[in-house]
PAKE-806148 format. One line per 4 residues: number of its first residue (from 0); their letters; for each residue x, y, z of C-alpha. Coordinates in steps of 0.001 Angstrom, whole numbers, plus 500000, padded with zeros to 6 digits. Example, Ala and Ser with C-alpha at 12.3 -4.5 7.8 and 13.67 -1.06 7.14 Angstrom:
2
0> AS> 512300,495500,507800 ~ 513670,498940,507140 .
END
This chain:
221
0> MSKV> 127439,350339,282223 ~ 123964,348873,282619 ~ 121517,349856,285354 ~ 122083,346509,287100 .
4> DKLY> 125849,347059,287131 ~ 125359,350570,288499 ~ 123095,349200,291230 ~ 125667,346564,292215 .
8> ALIF> 128409,349184,292242 ~ 126291,351396,294504 ~ 125382,348611,296939 ~ 128925,347250,297240 .
12> SEIS> 130795,350541,297204 ~ 133120,351413,300091 ~ 130821,354189,301302 ~ 127815,351865,301240 .
16> LGLV> 129515,348911,302961 ~ 131417,351054,305440 ~ 128840,353679,306341 ~ 125336,353422,304890 .
20> IPIL> 124604,349741,305458 ~ 125926,349682,309079 ~ 123794,352721,309917 ~ 120706,351077,308379 .
24> IGLL> 121353,347896,310351 ~ 121713,349921,313555 ~ 118408,351689,312892 ~ 116748,348335,312178 .
28> ILAF> 118008,346919,315480 ~ 116554,349925,317315 ~ 113276,349555,315423 ~ 112722,345919,316453 .
32> PTVI> 111919,346529,320153 ~ 110180,349862,319498 ~ 108335,350653,316270 ~ 108126,347110,314881 .
36> YDLL> 107169,345715,318295 ~ 104237,348126,318559 ~ 103070,347512,314992 ~ 102922,343746,315535 .
40> SGVH> 101291,343840,318981 ~ 097943,342652,317635 ~ 099270,339897,315372 ~ 099224,336370,316823 .
44> IYFP> 100216,333021,315350 ~ 098178,329940,316189 ~ 099207,326306,315885 ~ 097103,323107,315863 .
48> ESIW> 095813,321940,319231 ~ 097200,318469,318533 ~ 100728,319827,319046 ~ 100475,321643,322392 .
52> GGVE> 096955,322831,323000 ~ 096624,325590,320419 ~ 098539,328224,322332 ~ 098982,331526,320514 .
56> IPLQ> 102355,333210,320011 ~ 102540,336995,319506 ~ 104458,337792,316336 ~ 106087,340706,318123 .
60> YILT> 107668,338237,320558 ~ 109075,336105,317733 ~ 110645,339115,316026 ~ 112163,340567,319207 .
64> VGTA> 113128,337989,321832 ~ 113147,335170,319279 ~ 115392,337145,316931 ~ 117777,338035,319747 .
68> TGIL> 117956,334372,320777 ~ 118688,333237,317246 ~ 121300,335891,316481 ~ 123257,335845,319741 .
72> TCAI> 123149,332161,320677 ~ 123282,330651,317186 ~ 123936,332852,314148 ~ 126927,334935,315279 .
76> PIVL> 128885,332017,316812 ~ 128283,329831,313755 ~ 129206,332572,311267 ~ 132490,333235,313080 .
80> GLSW> 133162,329511,313407 ~ 132592,328918,309705 ~ 134420,332045,308537 ~ 137323,332034,310987 .
84> NRWA> 137931,328971,313190 ~ 136471,326920,316008 ~ 138087,329056,318718 ~ 136486,332237,317415 .
88> GGAS> 133152,330430,317139 ~ 133333,328990,320647 ~ 134510,332220,322293 ~ 131898,334361,320537 .
92> GFLC> 129217,331803,321408 ~ 130118,332013,325078 ~ 130259,335824,325141 ~ 127147,336439,323031 .
96> SLLY> 125080,333879,324948 ~ 126243,335367,328240 ~ 125214,338821,327013 ~ 121837,337411,325998 .
100> TLSM> 121181,335807,329397 ~ 122088,339038,331184 ~ 119738,341034,328972 ~ 116954,338517,329541 .
104> GIYY> 117543,338808,333277 ~ 116781,342514,332996 ~ 113860,341895,330622 ~ 112127,339365,332886 .
108> GIPY> 113372,340541,336265 ~ 112510,344226,336356 ~ 108894,344283,335065 ~ 107743,341203,336972 .
112> GTEA> 109819,341293,340122 ~ 113065,339502,340903 ~ 111232,336210,341495 ~ 110474,335962,337773 .
116> FNPT> 114150,335549,336885 ~ 116276,333020,338699 ~ 119779,332317,337318 ~ 119276,328566,337248 .
120> LDWL> 121038,325941,335149 ~ 118746,326487,332173 ~ 120572,329757,331469 ~ 123927,327985,331812 .
124> GMIV> 122682,325440,329274 ~ 122010,328229,326790 ~ 125503,329661,327287 ~ 127104,326241,326841 .
128> GGML> 124885,325587,323819 ~ 125949,328824,322109 ~ 129600,328051,322801 ~ 129286,324541,321379 .
132> AGYI> 127380,325745,318299 ~ 130226,328030,317255 ~ 132988,325607,318197 ~ 131470,322567,316483 .
136> AGAL> 130592,324485,313313 ~ 134138,325849,313174 ~ 135737,322461,313840 ~ 133693,320711,311166 .
140> MTRS> 134385,323493,308666 ~ 138125,323285,309377 ~ 137997,319577,308620 ~ 136139,320302,305374 .
144> RMRG> 138798,322836,304355 ~ 141513,320264,305040 ~ 139727,318013,302573 ~ 139603,320819,300032 .
148> STSF> 135917,321658,300356 ~ 134665,325177,301063 ~ 131280,324709,299425 ~ 127995,326006,300785 .
152> KSML> 126945,322398,301412 ~ 129878,321890,303779 ~ 129040,325119,305588 ~ 125383,324179,305850 .
156> VASI> 126115,320716,307259 ~ 128541,322134,309838 ~ 126018,324824,310755 ~ 123139,322375,311185 .
160> VGAT> 125205,319980,313336 ~ 126380,322809,315606 ~ 122871,324253,315911 ~ 121404,320818,316663 .
164> VACI> 123759,320327,319606 ~ 122988,323843,320869 ~ 119249,323228,320536 ~ 119462,320008,322566 .
168> FTTL> 121475,321641,325365 ~ 119229,324702,325502 ~ 115897,322877,325348 ~ 116708,320093,327809 .
172> TYIW> 118160,322407,330448 ~ 115112,324657,330062 ~ 112744,321716,330539 ~ 114691,320313,333476 .
176> YAPM> 115580,323446,335421 ~ 113641,326564,334351 ~ 111142,327828,336957 ~ 109181,329470,334122 .
180> FLMG> 108720,326083,332474 ~ 107094,324714,335631 ~ 104651,327655,335558 ~ 103244,326571,332164 .
184> TLGY> 099525,326251,331562 ~ 099442,323583,328846 ~ 100235,320597,331000 ~ 103684,319047,331202 .
188> WGDV> 103759,317270,327849 ~ 102132,320174,326080 ~ 104854,322459,327440 ~ 107534,319974,326366 .
192> GFAW> 106233,319974,322795 ~ 105975,323752,322808 ~ 109552,324116,324089 ~ 111017,321739,321519 .
196> FTYI> 109112,323340,318636 ~ 110125,326852,319668 ~ 113841,326155,319967 ~ 113985,323931,316880 .
200> AIYG> 112333,326708,314873 ~ 114723,329357,316222 ~ 117934,327378,315798 ~ 116796,325815,312526 .
204> VWCI> 116094,329134,310824 ~ 119139,330970,312122 ~ 121664,328213,311427 ~ 120613,328278,307758 .
208> LAAI> 120886,332076,307657 ~ 124295,331811,309338 ~ 125561,329420,306660 ~ 124311,331776,303945 .
212> AAKV> 125985,334757,305627 ~ 129272,332872,305975 ~ 129210,331840,302317 ~ 128423,335374,301121 .
216> GSWF> 131160,336723,303381 ~ 133668,334297,301853 ~ 133195,335991,298475 ~ 134755,339186,299835 .
220> T> 137750,337669,301650 .
END
């Protein structure tokens, strides 16, 4: 047996898949808001002023809150929708998005006072968006299976369509109803561009990763 075969056997062994890898993932999740957050505190990303005034975005924010947004309101619902069915995708989207909004209520409410977090319709839009992302991806994938296609292309198309709908719901309700949006410093249209770019980037990246995860998962079922 070659070294490559031994490496594959080690990575995909029952002990590795059932014990080692889950523990490593758990440690990584704990590291994001602690060790990784501190290490990236001084790293900022800048964008051209022609887009929304050249505002800077801390990398630590992207890899903590941004990652949580992408995983809970997009990736998990879409993966379950693609791998299982539209009902699993829709239900997980609702539950995961609800969990995310509750956690964000604690994140924004406690440090800055209760006035900083108001449960307005923008949070409901995110919950509905997550639910629709999983449901739509699952429904489109079911239709593809009925036609005999389980290719990565079919998964990717279903994932992108579901994420696009979720992005529209989330971004528009944030722009229309979020008190934090009205507190922006870039001017209204600058904040609109910033909001659209942020959510498109989050949902765009994580819907592609979700399709990849669903396809890889299909190899072991």
